[in-house]
DRENDO-1510 file (C-alpha; in Angstrom, 1 decimal, always signed):
<recs>
REC; n; res; u; v; w
REC; 1; MET; +84.1; +118.0; +112.1 .
REC; 2; MET; +83.4; +114.2; +111.4 .
REC; 3; LYS; +80.4; +114.9; +109.4 .
REC; 4; ARG; +82.7; +117.0; +106.8 .
REC; 5; LEU; +85.2; +114.3; +106.9 .
REC; 6; ALA; +82.7; +111.9; +106.3 .
REC; 7; ILE; +81.3; +113.4; +102.9 .
REC; 8; ALA; +84.0; +112.0; +100.6 .
REC; 9; PRO; +87.3; +109.3; +101.2 .
REC; 10; HIS; +89.4; +112.2; +100.2 .
REC; 11; ARG; +88.4; +114.5; +103.0 .
REC; 12; LEU; +89.1; +112.2; +105.8 .
REC; 13; TYR; +92.2; +110.3; +104.1 .
REC; 14; PHE; +94.2; +113.6; +103.2 .
REC; 15; PHE; +93.2; +115.2; +106.9 .
REC; 16; LEU; +94.5; +112.0; +108.6 .
REC; 17; GLY; +97.3; +111.8; +106.4 .
REC; 18; THR; +98.4; +115.3; +107.3 .
REC; 19; LEU; +98.3; +115.0; +111.1 .
REC; 20; LEU; +100.5; +112.0; +110.6 .
REC; 21; ILE; +102.8; +114.2; +108.9 .
REC; 22; LEU; +103.3; +116.2; +111.7 .
REC; 23; VAL; +103.5; +113.7; +113.9 .
REC; 24; LEU; +106.2; +111.6; +112.4 .
REC; 25; PHE; +108.5; +114.6; +111.3 .
REC; 26; PHE; +108.2; +116.0; +115.1 .
REC; 27; TRP; +108.8; +112.6; +116.5 .
REC; 28; TRP; +112.0; +112.5; +114.1 .
REC; 29; TRP; +112.9; +115.7; +114.9 .
REC; 30; MET; +112.8; +115.0; +118.6 .
REC; 31; GLN; +114.8; +111.6; +117.9 .
REC; 32; LEU; +117.6; +113.9; +115.8 .
REC; 33; GLN; +118.2; +115.8; +119.4 .
REC; 34; HIS; +119.8; +112.6; +120.5 .
REC; 35; PRO; +121.8; +111.1; +118.0 .
REC; 36; ALA; +123.3; +108.2; +119.9 .
REC; 37; THR; +119.8; +106.8; +120.5 .
REC; 38; MET; +118.0; +107.4; +117.1 .
REC; 39; PRO; +115.9; +104.5; +116.4 .
REC; 40; ILE; +117.0; +104.3; +112.6 .
REC; 41; PRO; +115.3; +100.8; +111.6 .
REC; 42; LEU; +111.8; +102.0; +112.8 .
REC; 43; HIS; +112.6; +105.5; +111.4 .
REC; 44; ALA; +113.6; +103.6; +108.0 .
REC; 45; MET; +110.0; +101.9; +108.0 .
REC; 46; LEU; +108.0; +104.1; +109.1 .
REC; 47; MET; +108.2; +107.1; +107.9 .
REC; 48; PRO; +107.2; +105.7; +104.4 .
REC; 49; LEU; +104.7; +103.3; +105.5 .
REC; 50; GLY; +103.5; +106.1; +107.8 .
REC; 51; VAL; +103.8; +109.2; +105.3 .
REC; 52; PHE; +102.3; +108.3; +102.1 .
REC; 53; PRO; +99.6; +105.4; +102.4 .
REC; 54; LEU; +96.6; +107.6; +103.3 .
REC; 55; PHE; +97.2; +110.2; +100.7 .
REC; 56; ILE; +97.3; +107.3; +98.3 .
REC; 57; LEU; +93.9; +106.2; +99.5 .
REC; 58; GLY; +92.6; +109.7; +99.1 .
REC; 59; PHE; +93.8; +110.2; +95.5 .
REC; 60; THR; +93.2; +106.4; +94.7 .
REC; 61; PHE; +89.6; +106.2; +96.0 .
REC; 62; THR; +88.6; +109.9; +94.6 .
REC; 63; ALA; +89.7; +109.5; +91.3 .
REC; 64; GLY; +90.1; +105.7; +90.7 .
REC; 65; PRO; +86.3; +104.9; +90.2 .
REC; 66; LYS; +86.6; +107.3; +87.5 .
REC; 67; TRP; +89.3; +105.4; +86.0 .
REC; 68; LEU; +87.3; +102.2; +86.1 .
REC; 69; SER; +83.7; +104.1; +85.1 .
REC; 70; VAL; +82.4; +102.1; +88.0 .
REC; 71; GLU; +80.1; +103.6; +90.7 .
REC; 72; SER; +81.8; +103.5; +94.4 .
REC; 73; LYS; +79.5; +103.6; +97.4 .
REC; 74; ASP; +82.6; +103.5; +99.8 .
REC; 75; GLN; +81.2; +102.8; +103.3 .
REC; 76; TYR; +84.5; +101.8; +105.3 .
REC; 77; PHE; +86.9; +104.6; +104.5 .
REC; 78; LEU; +86.4; +105.9; +108.1 .
REC; 79; LEU; +87.1; +102.3; +109.5 .
REC; 80; HIS; +90.1; +101.5; +107.2 .
REC; 81; GLY; +91.6; +105.5; +107.4 .
REC; 82; GLY; +91.0; +105.6; +111.4 .
REC; 83; THR; +92.6; +101.8; +112.1 .
REC; 84; TYR; +95.9; +102.5; +109.9 .
REC; 85; PHE; +96.1; +105.8; +111.5 .
REC; 86; PHE; +95.8; +104.7; +114.9 .
REC; 87; GLY; +98.4; +101.7; +114.1 .
REC; 88; VAL; +101.1; +104.3; +113.1 .
REC; 89; LEU; +100.7; +106.2; +116.1 .
REC; 90; THR; +100.5; +102.8; +118.2 .
REC; 91; VAL; +104.0; +101.9; +117.0 .
REC; 92; ILE; +105.4; +105.5; +117.4 .
REC; 93; LEU; +104.2; +105.3; +121.3 .
REC; 94; ALA; +105.0; +101.7; +122.0 .
REC; 95; SER; +108.4; +102.7; +120.5 .
REC; 96; GLY; +108.6; +105.3; +122.8 .
REC; 97; ILE; +107.8; +103.4; +126.0 .
REC; 98; GLY; +109.3; +100.2; +124.9 .
REC; 99; LEU; +106.8; +98.0; +124.9 .
REC; 100; GLY; +107.7; +95.4; +122.0 .
REC; 101; PRO; +103.9; +93.3; +122.1 .
REC; 102; LEU; +101.9; +96.9; +121.6 .
REC; 103; ARG; +104.2; +97.9; +118.7 .
REC; 104; SER; +103.5; +94.7; +117.2 .
REC; 105; SER; +100.1; +95.4; +117.9 .
REC; 106; GLY; +100.3; +98.7; +115.7 .
REC; 107; PHE; +101.7; +97.3; +112.6 .
REC; 108; ALA; +99.3; +94.5; +112.9 .
REC; 109; LEU; +96.7; +97.6; +112.8 .
REC; 110; MET; +97.9; +99.2; +109.8 .
REC; 111; LEU; +98.7; +95.6; +108.0 .
REC; 112; SER; +94.3; +94.8; +108.2 .
REC; 113; ALA; +93.8; +98.5; +107.4 .
REC; 114; TRP; +95.7; +98.0; +104.2 .
REC; 115; CYS; +94.8; +94.4; +103.6 .
REC; 116; ALA; +90.9; +95.3; +103.5 .
REC; 117; VAL; +91.7; +98.4; +101.3 .
REC; 118; THR; +93.5; +96.6; +98.9 .
REC; 119; TRP; +90.7; +93.7; +98.7 .
REC; 120; ARG; +88.4; +96.6; +98.1 .
REC; 121; TRP; +90.1; +97.8; +95.3 .
REC; 122; ALA; +90.7; +94.6; +93.7 .
REC; 123; ARG; +86.7; +94.1; +94.0 .
REC; 124; LEU; +86.3; +98.0; +92.1 .
REC; 125; LEU; +88.6; +96.1; +89.4 .
REC; 126; ILE; +86.6; +93.3; +89.0 .
REC; 127; ARG; +83.1; +95.1; +88.6 .
REC; 128; SER; +84.8; +97.7; +86.3 .
REC; 129; ASN; +83.7; +96.9; +82.4 .
REC; 130; ALA; +86.3; +100.0; +81.4 .
REC; 131; VAL; +88.0; +98.8; +78.4 .
REC; 132; ASP; +91.3; +100.0; +79.5 .
REC; 133; LYS; +92.1; +98.9; +83.1 .
REC; 134; LYS; +95.9; +98.7; +83.0 .
REC; 135; HIS; +96.7; +101.5; +85.5 .
REC; 136; GLY; +94.1; +100.0; +87.9 .
REC; 137; PHE; +96.2; +97.0; +87.7 .
REC; 138; ALA; +99.1; +98.6; +88.3 .
REC; 139; LEU; +97.9; +100.3; +91.2 .
REC; 140; LEU; +96.7; +96.8; +92.4 .
REC; 141; LEU; +100.2; +95.6; +91.9 .
REC; 142; GLY; +101.9; +98.3; +94.2 .
REC; 143; MET; +99.3; +98.1; +96.7 .
REC; 144; CYS; +100.2; +94.3; +97.1 .
REC; 145; GLY; +103.6; +95.3; +97.6 .
REC; 146; GLY; +102.4; +97.3; +100.4 .
REC; 147; VAL; +100.9; +94.3; +102.2 .
REC; 148; LEU; +104.3; +92.4; +101.9 .
REC; 149; SER; +106.3; +95.4; +103.2 .
REC; 150; LEU; +104.0; +95.9; +106.1 .
REC; 151; ILE; +104.2; +91.7; +106.8 .
REC; 152; VAL; +108.1; +92.1; +107.0 .
REC; 153; GLY; +107.3; +95.3; +109.4 .
REC; 154; LEU; +105.4; +93.0; +111.5 .
REC; 155; LEU; +107.8; +90.5; +111.6 .
REC; 156; TRP; +110.8; +92.8; +112.4 .
REC; 157; SER; +108.5; +94.0; +115.1 .
REC; 158; MET; +108.3; +90.6; +116.5 .
REC; 159; GLY; +112.3; +89.8; +115.9 .
REC; 160; TRP; +113.1; +89.1; +113.0 .
REC; 161; GLY; +116.4; +91.9; +113.5 .
REC; 162; ALA; +117.3; +92.4; +109.6 .
REC; 163; GLY; +113.8; +92.9; +108.9 .
REC; 164; TRP; +113.7; +96.3; +108.5 .
REC; 165; GLN; +116.3; +96.5; +105.7 .
REC; 166; TYR; +113.8; +94.3; +103.8 .
REC; 167; ALA; +110.7; +96.5; +104.6 .
REC; 168; ARG; +111.9; +99.6; +104.0 .
REC; 169; HIS; +113.5; +98.3; +100.5 .
REC; 170; LEU; +109.7; +96.7; +99.4 .
REC; 171; ALA; +107.8; +99.9; +101.1 .
REC; 172; LEU; +110.2; +102.2; +98.6 .
REC; 173; PHE; +110.8; +100.4; +95.5 .
REC; 174; GLY; +108.1; +97.3; +95.5 .
REC; 175; PHE; +105.3; +99.7; +96.9 .
REC; 176; LEU; +105.2; +103.5; +97.1 .
REC; 177; LEU; +107.4; +104.0; +93.3 .
REC; 178; PRO; +105.4; +101.6; +91.5 .
REC; 179; ILE; +102.3; +103.6; +92.7 .
REC; 180; PHE; +103.8; +107.3; +92.3 .
REC; 181; LEU; +104.9; +105.9; +88.6 .
REC; 182; THR; +101.3; +104.5; +87.8 .
REC; 183; VAL; +99.6; +108.0; +88.6 .
REC; 184; CYS; +102.3; +110.2; +87.2 .
REC; 185; HIS; +102.2; +108.1; +83.5 .
REC; 186; ARG; +98.5; +108.7; +83.9 .
REC; 187; MET; +98.1; +112.1; +85.1 .
REC; 188; LEU; +101.3; +114.5; +84.3 .
REC; 189; PRO; +100.5; +114.2; +80.3 .
REC; 190; PHE; +96.6; +114.7; +80.8 .
REC; 191; PHE; +96.9; +117.6; +83.3 .
REC; 192; SER; +100.0; +118.9; +81.2 .
REC; 193; GLY; +97.3; +118.1; +77.9 .
REC; 194; ASN; +94.7; +120.2; +79.6 .
REC; 195; VAL; +97.1; +123.5; +80.2 .
REC; 196; LEU; +99.5; +123.5; +77.2 .
REC; 197; LYS; +98.4; +124.1; +74.1 .
REC; 198; PRO; +99.1; +122.5; +71.7 .
REC; 199; TYR; +100.0; +119.3; +73.4 .
REC; 200; VAL; +100.5; +115.7; +72.5 .
REC; 201; VAL; +99.5; +113.2; +74.4 .
REC; 202; TRP; +102.4; +110.5; +75.4 .
REC; 203; ARG; +102.0; +107.8; +77.5 .
REC; 204; PRO; +103.1; +104.3; +75.9 .
REC; 205; TYR; +102.2; +101.0; +78.4 .
REC; 206; THR; +105.4; +100.0; +77.6 .
REC; 207; LEU; +107.0; +102.7; +79.3 .
REC; 208; LEU; +105.2; +102.4; +82.4 .
REC; 209; GLY; +105.7; +98.7; +82.2 .
REC; 210; GLY; +109.4; +99.2; +81.8 .
REC; 211; TRP; +109.5; +101.6; +85.0 .
REC; 212; LEU; +107.6; +98.5; +87.1 .
REC; 213; LEU; +109.9; +95.8; +86.0 .
REC; 214; GLY; +112.6; +98.2; +86.9 .
REC; 215; CYS; +111.2; +98.7; +90.1 .
REC; 216; TYR; +110.9; +95.1; +91.1 .
REC; 217; LEU; +114.6; +94.4; +89.6 .
REC; 218; LEU; +115.7; +97.4; +92.2 .
REC; 219; VAL; +113.7; +95.0; +95.0 .
REC; 220; LEU; +115.7; +92.1; +94.0 .
REC; 221; SER; +118.9; +93.2; +93.4 .
REC; 222; GLY; +119.1; +95.1; +97.0 .
REC; 223; SER; +117.7; +92.2; +98.4 .
REC; 224; CYS; +120.0; +90.1; +97.0 .
REC; 225; GLY; +123.2; +92.3; +97.1 .
REC; 226; PHE; +123.1; +92.1; +92.9 .
REC; 227; VAL; +125.1; +95.8; +92.8 .
REC; 228; GLY; +126.0; +94.8; +89.0 .
REC; 229; LEU; +121.7; +94.4; +88.2 .
REC; 230; GLN; +121.1; +97.6; +90.6 .
REC; 231; ALA; +123.6; +100.0; +88.9 .
REC; 232; LEU; +122.8; +98.5; +85.3 .
REC; 233; THR; +118.8; +99.0; +86.1 .
REC; 234; ALA; +119.4; +102.2; +88.2 .
REC; 235; SER; +121.4; +103.9; +85.1 .
REC; 236; MET; +118.7; +103.0; +82.6 .
REC; 237; LEU; +115.5; +104.3; +84.5 .
REC; 238; SER; +117.3; +107.7; +85.0 .
REC; 239; LEU; +117.8; +107.8; +81.5 .
REC; 240; SER; +114.3; +107.1; +80.7 .
REC; 241; PHE; +113.1; +109.6; +83.2 .
REC; 242; LEU; +115.4; +112.0; +81.9 .
REC; 243; TYR; +113.8; +111.6; +78.3 .
REC; 244; THR; +110.5; +111.3; +79.5 .
REC; 245; SER; +110.7; +114.6; +81.5 .
REC; 246; TRP; +111.9; +116.3; +78.6 .
REC; 247; ARG; +109.0; +114.8; +76.0 .
REC; 248; TRP; +106.4; +115.5; +78.9 .
REC; 249; GLY; +107.2; +119.1; +78.5 .
REC; 250; ILE; +109.3; +120.5; +81.8 .
REC; 251; ILE; +110.3; +123.6; +80.2 .
REC; 252; ARG; +106.7; +124.4; +78.8 .
REC; 253; SER; +105.1; +123.4; +82.4 .
REC; 254; LEU; +106.8; +126.4; +84.1 .
REC; 255; GLN; +104.3; +128.8; +82.6 .
REC; 256; ASN; +101.7; +127.4; +85.3 .
REC; 257; ARG; +103.0; +126.8; +88.9 .
REC; 258; LEU; +100.2; +124.0; +89.7 .
REC; 259; LEU; +101.2; +122.1; +86.6 .
REC; 260; ALA; +105.2; +123.2; +87.2 .
REC; 261; MET; +105.0; +121.5; +90.5 .
REC; 262; LEU; +104.4; +118.2; +89.3 .
REC; 263; HIS; +106.9; +118.3; +86.6 .
REC; 264; LEU; +109.6; +119.6; +88.6 .
REC; 265; SER; +109.2; +116.9; +91.6 .
REC; 266; PHE; +109.3; +114.3; +88.5 .
REC; 267; ALA; +112.6; +115.5; +87.6 .
REC; 268; TRP; +114.3; +114.6; +90.9 .
REC; 269; LEU; +113.9; +110.8; +89.8 .
REC; 270; ILE; +116.7; +111.4; +87.2 .
REC; 271; ILE; +118.4; +112.6; +89.9 .
REC; 272; VAL; +117.4; +109.6; +92.5 .
REC; 273; PHE; +118.8; +106.7; +90.3 .
REC; 274; ALA; +121.9; +108.4; +89.3 .
REC; 275; ILE; +122.5; +108.7; +92.8 .
REC; 276; VAL; +121.3; +104.7; +92.9 .
REC; 277; ALA; +123.4; +103.8; +90.1 .
REC; 278; LEU; +126.5; +105.3; +91.2 .
REC; 279; ASP; +125.9; +103.6; +94.6 .
REC; 280; GLY; +126.2; +100.3; +92.6 .
REC; 281; PHE; +129.1; +101.1; +90.6 .
REC; 282; GLY; +130.8; +101.7; +94.0 .
REC; 283; PHE; +130.4; +105.0; +95.2 .
REC; 284; HIS; +129.5; +105.6; +98.7 .
REC; 285; MET; +126.6; +107.4; +98.7 .
REC; 286; GLY; +125.5; +107.0; +101.8 .
REC; 287; SER; +121.5; +107.4; +102.3 .
REC; 288; ALA; +121.5; +109.7; +99.8 .
REC; 289; ALA; +119.3; +108.0; +97.3 .
REC; 290; THR; +116.7; +106.4; +99.7 .
REC; 291; HIS; +116.0; +110.7; +100.7 .
REC; 292; ALA; +116.3; +111.7; +97.0 .
REC; 293; LEU; +113.4; +109.3; +96.4 .
REC; 294; ALA; +111.6; +109.7; +99.4 .
REC; 295; LEU; +111.9; +113.5; +100.3 .
REC; 296; GLY; +112.7; +114.9; +96.7 .
REC; 297; PHE; +110.5; +113.0; +94.6 .
REC; 298; MET; +107.8; +111.6; +96.9 .
REC; 299; GLY; +107.8; +114.5; +99.4 .
REC; 300; THR; +107.1; +117.2; +97.0 .
REC; 301; MET; +105.0; +115.2; +94.7 .
REC; 302; LEU; +102.7; +114.5; +97.6 .
REC; 303; VAL; +102.7; +118.3; +98.2 .
REC; 304; GLY; +101.7; +119.1; +94.4 .
REC; 305; PHE; +99.3; +116.4; +94.2 .
REC; 306; VAL; +97.3; +116.9; +97.0 .
REC; 307; SER; +97.4; +120.8; +96.8 .
REC; 308; ARG; +96.2; +120.0; +93.1 .
REC; 309; VAL; +93.3; +117.6; +94.5 .
REC; 310; SER; +92.4; +119.3; +97.2 .
REC; 311; TYR; +91.5; +122.7; +95.6 .
REC; 312; GLY; +89.7; +121.1; +92.8 .
REC; 313; HIS; +87.5; +119.1; +95.3 .
REC; 314; SER; +87.1; +122.0; +97.3 .
REC; 315; GLY; +85.6; +123.9; +94.8 .
REC; 316; ARG; +88.5; +126.4; +95.0 .
REC; 317; PRO; +90.6; +128.1; +91.5 .
REC; 318; LEU; +93.5; +125.9; +90.5 .
REC; 319; GLN; +95.9; +128.6; +91.0 .
REC; 320; VAL; +99.0; +128.3; +93.2 .
REC; 321; SER; +99.6; +131.4; +95.7 .
REC; 322; GLN; +103.1; +133.3; +95.9 .
REC; 323; ALA; +103.3; +131.5; +99.4 .
REC; 324; LEU; +102.6; +127.8; +98.4 .
REC; 325; TRP; +105.0; +128.4; +95.5 .
REC; 326; ILE; +107.8; +129.3; +97.8 .
REC; 327; LEU; +107.0; +126.8; +100.3 .
REC; 328; TYR; +106.8; +124.2; +97.7 .
REC; 329; LEU; +110.5; +125.4; +96.0 .
REC; 330; GLY; +111.6; +125.5; +99.9 .
REC; 331; LEU; +110.8; +121.7; +100.2 .
REC; 332; HIS; +113.1; +120.9; +97.2 .
REC; 333; VAL; +116.0; +122.9; +99.0 .
REC; 334; SER; +115.8; +121.1; +102.3 .
REC; 335; ALA; +115.6; +118.0; +100.3 .
REC; 336; ALA; +118.8; +118.9; +98.7 .
REC; 337; LEU; +120.1; +119.7; +102.2 .
REC; 338; ARG; +119.4; +116.1; +103.7 .
REC; 339; ILE; +121.2; +114.7; +100.1 .
REC; 340; PHE; +124.4; +116.6; +100.8 .
REC; 341; ALA; +124.4; +115.7; +104.2 .
REC; 342; SER; +124.8; +112.1; +103.0 .
REC; 343; ILE; +126.9; +112.2; +100.3 .
REC; 344; LEU; +129.1; +114.6; +102.3 .
REC; 345; SER; +129.2; +113.2; +105.7 .
REC; 346; MET; +127.6; +116.4; +107.2 .
REC; 347; PRO; +125.3; +115.2; +110.1 .
REC; 348; GLU; +124.8; +118.9; +111.2 .
REC; 349; LEU; +122.9; +119.5; +107.8 .
REC; 350; VAL; +120.4; +116.4; +109.0 .
REC; 351; LEU; +119.4; +118.5; +111.6 .
REC; 352; VAL; +118.8; +122.1; +109.2 .
REC; 353; SER; +117.1; +119.9; +106.6 .
REC; 354; ALA; +114.7; +118.1; +109.3 .
REC; 355; THR; +113.7; +121.4; +110.7 .
REC; 356; ALA; +113.5; +122.9; +107.4 .
REC; 357; TRP; +110.6; +120.2; +106.3 .
REC; 358; LEU; +108.8; +119.8; +109.5 .
REC; 359; LEU; +108.3; +124.3; +109.5 .
REC; 360; LEU; +107.7; +124.0; +105.5 .
REC; 361; MET; +105.3; +120.9; +105.8 .
REC; 362; ALA; +103.5; +122.7; +109.0 .
REC; 363; CYS; +102.6; +125.9; +106.7 .
REC; 364; TRP; +101.6; +123.6; +103.9 .
REC; 365; ILE; +99.3; +121.9; +106.2 .
REC; 366; ALA; +97.9; +125.2; +107.7 .
REC; 367; MET; +96.9; +125.9; +104.3 .
REC; 368; MET; +94.8; +122.5; +103.4 .
REC; 369; VAL; +93.5; +121.3; +106.6 .
REC; 370; PRO; +90.4; +124.2; +106.1 .
REC; 371; MET; +89.5; +122.6; +102.9 .
REC; 372; TYR; +88.8; +119.1; +104.6 .
REC; 373; LEU; +87.2; +120.5; +107.4 .
REC; 374; LYS; +84.6; +123.2; +105.4 .
REC; 375; ALA; +82.0; +123.0; +102.5 .
REC; 376; ARG; +82.9; +123.4; +99.0 .
REC; 377; ALA; +83.3; +127.1; +98.0 .
REC; 378; ASP; +81.6; +126.6; +94.8 .
REC; 379; GLY; +78.5; +124.8; +96.8 .
REC; 380; GLN; +78.6; +121.5; +95.1 .
REC; 381; PRO; +78.5; +118.1; +96.9 .
REC; 382; GLY; +81.7; +116.4; +97.6 .
</recs>
């Protein structure tokens, strides 16, 4: 098995990422059986920092070198991926048995691995002679946000009680969202242009720059309590995503299910930032915005992108089966249930949503994992 996983970075990173999804969502599902003792701070940090980073690395070190037109012989992805993976497991184990120092060790492992991959990406950028490296630098900026969020998470594990709120905010708006937006800005118009004919590729860098500025304004407003700035920034972002979704052709994308998966997930951003804006304007939305972002947008987009990369790099047709399509739509419903649970203060819906999410993701993982453990279907290397 390890021989197959060592063939290409995306195989190992995606494989470990799928294992962490199962571990983390099952761990949280078990916590929901005992509402009075749920470790909310740990959940708020560990879900975004545990679920998404390994998938980001799998995509970055598969597609990224092509963006930069640079040769990439990754000799350390087994070490980096394994270190991050065991760091997350260590945090969960330590929290279960109540060992604070061991939990800090887990965060330290995650931080060390992420610093290593961030430095490696920076070195690829330095080596690259590509004319356009804007997306590469945007990715690096997001990865540096990941370093900051993990540092704050480590400080929380060492006794800074309020640190988890800053770590969560940094993880979502200073780390993950900038990276997701950078990838969407580059890849959604590209994929759409390959499928939809005729199609005019539209992805101005001013658009990406505005999105990234909005992310960091939200980090500032959320950390400092500037609710007016939060409401204004989120309103502008929501309108921007509405226009972009239309301009990129969300309606036409429904002609192709694999493309539609990416566009439908992107459309969640309209809802996400409408909720953030309402919260800033004084409407109590609970954790609806956080779950709309993490489950509605990031969770479903992860399934869309990873499915596409997995099919493409395993030599399989880029086609969505009926089972995958139903599963994907089910994730949207599950995310919506979690949002309604927050807005309507209906805790019973939380368990329903978590159960559905766990089962649906388990089915998706069962579809994906064999591709990482077997040779390519077309006999090509990789």
